[in-house]
C-alpha positions in Angstrom: 37.7 -12.1 -15.9 35.7 -13.8 -18.6 34.2 -17.6 -17.5 36.7 -19.8 -16.9 35.5 -22.7 -19.1 38.7 -24.8 -16.5 35.9 -24.1 -13.7 32.1 -26.1 -14.2 29.5 -27.1 -11.6 29.7 -31.0 -11.1 32.9 -31.2 -12.0 35.5 -33.3 -9.3 38.1 -31.7 -8.2 41.6 -34.3 -8.6 41.4 -36.4 -5.5 44.3 -36.0 -2.6 45.7 -38.5 -0.6 47.8 -38.7 2.1 49.7 -41.4 3.9 50.0 -40.1 8.0 52.7 -41.1 10.2 53.4 -40.8 13.7 56.4 -39.1 12.1 54.3 -36.8 10.0 52.2 -35.9 13.6 55.1 -35.1 16.0 56.3 -32.4 13.1 52.8 -31.0 13.2 53.0 -30.8 16.9 56.2 -29.3 16.6 55.1 -26.5 14.4 51.9 -25.7 15.9 53.6 -26.2 19.3 50.2 -28.7 20.4 52.1 -31.2 22.4 49.1 -33.3 23.6 50.3 -36.1 24.1 47.2 -37.6 22.7 48.7 -36.8 19.1 52.1 -38.7 19.0 52.2 -40.9 22.5 51.4 -44.6 21.2 50.8 -46.2 24.7 49.3 -42.9 26.1 46.8 -43.4 23.6 47.0 -47.7 24.0 45.4 -46.3 27.9 42.5 -44.2 26.0 41.8 -47.6 24.5 42.9 -45.7 20.8 44.6 -48.3 17.6 47.2 -45.6 17.9 47.5 -41.5 17.9 45.0 -39.5 17.1 45.8 -37.0 14.0 45.1 -33.3 14.9 41.4 -32.9 13.4 43.1 -29.1 12.0 45.4 -31.5 10.5 42.9 -32.5 8.4 41.5 -28.7 7.7 45.3 -28.1 6.1 44.6 -31.4 3.6 41.5 -29.8 2.8 43.1 -26.4 1.7 45.9 -28.1 -0.1 43.5 -29.7 -2.5 41.5 -26.3 -3.6 44.4 -24.8 -3.2 46.5 -27.6 -6.1 43.3 -27.6 -7.6 42.5 -24.3 -8.2 45.9 -22.5 -8.3 48.5 -19.9 -7.6 46.1 -16.9 -8.0 43.4 -19.4 -5.7 42.7 -17.7 -2.4 40.1 -19.5 0.7 37.7 -16.8 1.6 35.6 -19.7 3.7 35.9 -23.5 5.0 34.0 -25.5 6.9 34.3 -28.5 8.1 33.1 -31.6 10.5 34.3 -34.3 11.7 32.5 -37.3 11.7 35.6 -40.1 13.2 38.7 -40.2 14.8 42.4 -40.5 12.0 45.4 -42.4 13.8 48.8 -42.6 13.1 49.3 -44.9 10.0 46.0 -44.2 8.1 45.4 -43.0 4.2 43.3 -40.4 4.3 41.1 -39.4 1.0 39.6 -36.1 0.2 37.3 -35.5 -2.5 35.8 -32.2 -4.1 33.6 -31.6 -6.5 32.4 -28.0 -7.7 29.2 -26.4 -6.2 29.1 -23.5 -8.1 30.6 -21.2 -10.2 30.3 -17.0 -10.2 32.1 -14.3 -11.6 32.4 -11.0 -9.9 34.3 -9.9 -11.3 36.6 -12.3 -9.8 35.6 -16.0 -9.8 34.2 -17.5 -7.5 34.2 -21.3 -6.9 31.3 -22.8 -4.7 33.3 -26.4 -3.4 31.5 -29.8 -1.1 34.6 -31.6 -0.7 34.5 -34.8 2.1 37.5 -36.9 3.8 37.1 -40.7 4.3 39.3 -43.4 4.9 38.5 -46.4 2.9 33.9 -46.6 3.6 34.9 -44.7 6.7 33.6 -41.5 7.0 36.0 -39.1 8.4 34.9 -35.5 7.7 31.8 -34.3 6.3 30.0 -32.0 5.3 33.5 -29.4 4.3 31.9 -26.6 2.3 34.6 -23.9 0.7 34.4 -21.1 -0.9 37.4 -19.8 -3.2 38.4 -16.6 -5.1 40.6 -16.8 -7.8 41.6 -13.6 -9.2 42.8 -12.9 -12.9 46.1 -11.4 -12.1 
């Protein structure tokens, strides 16, 4: 695969913003069979002195993956991904996923290294987050 001028080191990927509402959280719990009350029960969360149900952490990983696949297209495959939680996310909050390309290589497919983070306003939610994406030429 010849070098693809669309991707270069230091390039920011399109920002992904998502508001995570309680119905989204219940749907995710149903899809994953993760019915811990902390993820959907407002009263249970309040008894734990939390402002609301807590978004399942793997949802945040799914949004990071969505950002990558939306940015790189249908030929992209996430080969590696890692991320670290810094803060909880609660029902009704809006997250922002930011990403920057940190490396571009060809072997012969494009191999793109990306650093990501998730924030809510000025609060850091996920960081560091790193991914390696392979973009196949066929």
